[in-house]
DOSE-149806 format. One line per 4 residues: number of its first residue (from 1); their letters; for each residue y, z, x of C-alpha. Coordinates in steps of 0.2 Angstrom, whole numbers, plus 5000, padded with zeros to 4 digits. Layout:
BEGIN
NUM	A	Y:Z:X; ...
end
This chain:
BEGIN
1	MAIR	5493:5388:5458; 5484:5374:5467; 5488:5368:5484; 5494:5350:5487
5	KLKP	5490:5342:5504; 5502:5328:5511; 5496:5311:5516; 5498:5311:5535
9	NMNS	5511:5297:5536; 5517:5305:5552; 5510:5318:5564; 5521:5332:5557
13	QRGT	5513:5330:5540; 5495:5331:5547; 5487:5346:5539; 5504:5351:5530
17	SYSD	5501:5358:5513; 5512:5364:5499; 5510:5373:5483; 5508:5362:5467
21	FSTL	5523:5365:5456; 5517:5354:5442; 5513:5369:5431; 5530:5378:5433
25	SKVA	5545:5376:5423; 5557:5361:5427; 5572:5370:5419; 5582:5383:5430
29	GPKS	5583:5400:5423; 5598:5409:5416; 5613:5412:5428; 5614:5430:5422
33	LRAI	5598:5434:5431; 5603:5427:5447; 5613:5435:5461; 5621:5429:5477
37	LTKK	5610:5433:5492; 5620:5437:5508; 5612:5433:5524; 5610:5447:5536
41	AGRN	5600:5438:5551; 5591:5454:5555; 5606:5464:5559; 5612:5481:5553
45	NTGR	5630:5486:5548; 5636:5487:5566; 5629:5469:5570; 5615:5475:5581
49	ITVA	5598:5465:5578; 5586:5478:5571; 5573:5466:5564; 5569:5452:5577
53	HRGG	5566:5433:5574; 5576:5432:5558; 5591:5420:5555; 5596:5404:5547
57	GSKR	5586:5397:5532; 5590:5388:5516; 5603:5395:5504; 5595:5403:5489
61	FYRI	5600:5414:5474; 5591:5431:5472; 5582:5432:5455; 5584:5449:5447
65	VNFG	5566:5454:5443; 5563:5469:5431; 5549:5479:5440; 5551:5494:5428
69	TILE	5547:5494:5409; 5553:5480:5399; 5567:5483:5386; 5556:5481:5370
73	ESAK	5538:5485:5367; 5533:5466:5366; 5540:5450:5373; 5535:5432:5375
77	IVAI	5534:5422:5390; 5545:5406:5389; 5544:5400:5407; 5534:5402:5423
81	EYDP	5547:5399:5438; 5546:5398:5457; 5555:5412:5466; 5560:5408:5484
85	NRSA	5562:5426:5488; 5544:5431:5486; 5526:5425:5487; 5523:5427:5469
89	NIAL	5530:5417:5454; 5540:5425:5441; 5539:5424:5422; 5554:5422:5411
93	IEYS	5551:5433:5396; 5561:5433:5379; 5564:5448:5367; 5566:5447:5349
97	NGSQ	5585:5449:5350; 5586:5433:5361; 5589:5442:5378; 5579:5438:5393
101	DYIL	5571:5446:5408; 5561:5441:5424; 5544:5449:5427; 5530:5446:5440
105	APEK	5519:5432:5434; 5501:5439:5432; 5486:5428:5436; 5483:5414:5424
109	AIVG	5499:5417:5414; 5504:5403:5402; 5520:5400:5392; 5519:5407:5375
113	TKIE	5508:5422:5379; 5514:5438:5371; 5515:5454:5383; 5516:5472:5377
117	NKEL	5524:5487:5386; 5517:5503:5378; 5508:5519:5383; 5493:5513:5375
121	TAVK	5489:5494:5372; 5476:5481:5374; 5468:5478:5391; 5475:5461:5394
125	PGNR	5483:5453:5410; 5502:5456:5409; 5501:5471:5397; 5509:5486:5405
129	MILK	5504:5504:5400; 5501:5521:5409; 5487:5523:5420; 5479:5537:5410
133	NIPV	5475:5525:5396; 5468:5511:5407; 5449:5510:5409; 5442:5515:5426
137	GTAV	5438:5500:5437; 5453:5489:5431; 5463:5479:5442; 5481:5484:5441
141	HNIE	5498:5478:5450; 5516:5483:5450; 5512:5501:5450; 5525:5515:5450
145	LLPG	5524:5529:5463; 5534:5541:5452; 5535:5540:5433; 5550:5530:5427
149	QGGK	5554:5524:5445; 5548:5506:5442; 5534:5497:5451; 5532:5499:5470
153	LCRS	5515:5495:5474; 5505:5478:5474; 5519:5466:5470; 5515:5451:5482
157	AGNS	5505:5436:5477; 5486:5439:5473; 5487:5458:5475; 5480:5471:5464
161	ATLL	5474:5489:5466; 5458:5496:5458; 5459:5511:5447; 5445:5523:5454
165	SIDG	5446:5538:5443; 5457:5549:5431; 5457:5568:5432; 5469:5575:5420
169	DIAQ	5487:5571:5427; 5481:5563:5443; 5474:5546:5445; 5466:5539:5461
173	IKLP	5469:5521:5466; 5462:5510:5480; 5476:5499:5487; 5472:5481:5495
177	SSEV	5474:5490:5512; 5459:5501:5507; 5470:5516:5507; 5464:5528:5493
181	RRIS	5478:5539:5486; 5483:5550:5471; 5497:5546:5459; 5502:5553:5443
185	SFCF	5492:5546:5428; 5508:5545:5418; 5514:5531:5430; 5515:5513:5422
189	GSIG	5505:5499:5429; 5502:5481:5424; 5485:5474:5420; 5477:5461:5431
193	TVGN	5482:5453:5447; 5498:5445:5453; 5498:5426:5452; 5499:5412:5465
197	SDTM	5485:5419:5475; 5483:5402:5483; 5499:5403:5493; 5489:5411:5508
201	NKAV	5480:5395:5510; 5496:5384:5513; 5498:5377:5531; 5516:5376:5536
205	GRAG	5513:5362:5547; 5529:5360:5557; 5542:5371:5566; 5557:5365:5556
209	RTRH	5549:5371:5539; 5547:5389:5547; 5566:5388:5551; 5570:5384:5533
213	MGIR	5561:5400:5528; 5573:5410:5539; 5561:5414:5553; 5567:5411:5571
217	PTVR	5555:5408:5586; 5544:5422:5592; 5544:5424:5611; 5531:5434:5621
221	GKAK	5537:5450:5628; 5531:5446:5646; 5541:5431:5645; 5557:5441:5644
225	NPCD	5568:5450:5656; 5564:5469:5660; 5581:5473:5651; 5574:5465:5635
229	HPHG	5556:5471:5634; 5545:5483:5643; 5533:5469:5646; 5546:5458:5654
233	GGEG	5549:5454:5673; 5538:5449:5687; 5535:5432:5696; 5526:5419:5686
237	NTSI	5512:5423:5674; 5509:5441:5679; 5502:5455:5668; 5513:5467:5658
241	GLTH	5510:5480:5671; 5506:5494:5659; 5491:5503:5653; 5494:5501:5635
245	PKTP	5506:5487:5627; 5522:5493:5620; 5535:5487:5607; 5552:5482:5612
249	WGMP	5558:5500:5610; 5545:5508:5621; 5534:5514:5607; 5515:5511:5609
253	ALGY	5508:5495:5600; 5492:5488:5593; 5483:5502:5584; 5495:5516:5587
257	RTRN	5497:5526:5570; 5516:5528:5567; 5515:5537:5550; 5525:5553:5550
261	KKKK	5513:5568:5549; 5526:5578:5540; 5528:5567:5525; 5526:5576:5509
265	SKLM	5516:5561:5502; 5503:5564:5515; 5494:5577:5503; 5492:5562:5490
269	IIKR	5483:5551:5503; 5463:5554:5502; 5458:5540:5514; 5469:5531:5527
273	RSK	5470:5512:5527; 5458:5503:5538; 5466:5486:5538
end
């Protein structure tokens, strides 16, 4: 999807850009595939803030996207729609019996394209099959971690993993973070890259637009009080007063590895991420 820049009629529009929605469907999708999305504002069930800088934002429905196997072996794309809950666009597919589903729209997906979901099918963007039957070196997205679990990896706009090798029941994939890991070769994956890769080139342009996204202002730790952040306190523009920076909860920040070493999945990781 292309990027559309605004004519700077006022200072707030200077440099602001939006996605070009001219290629998307103008008709709203079926109501049966929408759900009410309640706002949490970054709070848990006790009302405490567990995720900072969240709150407000425009009202929106959640689109029920099928990340697993589609209900029939083949379906047809009838619309490409905008999804306010994710960076990628979604494709509305229709089965032979008339029922419909949402899936992630692959790169260069167009209305009328037929997609297939089989253990072995053509290597075509949007088609879904087990990794064992996909040629080595192919870009794959919406990949399962366990067979039958549904896609968990590479679901955001422009993302895909590279299939490096297949050795019996084990496949090796390289993720966008440069992590190399083993997964079952019987896991399903979709061919190609997730669409709408240009979304990373958008310029927000003004603070109010960020608030519409549900993102509240971010405040430096050193500008807070000592009771709110380890970096807080002091008179004027003082240093954080620590050897190494910390998170609001006292954990080391900026480069400290937080992955639990006792995780069972550690054995499946060949090379840790470097990004």
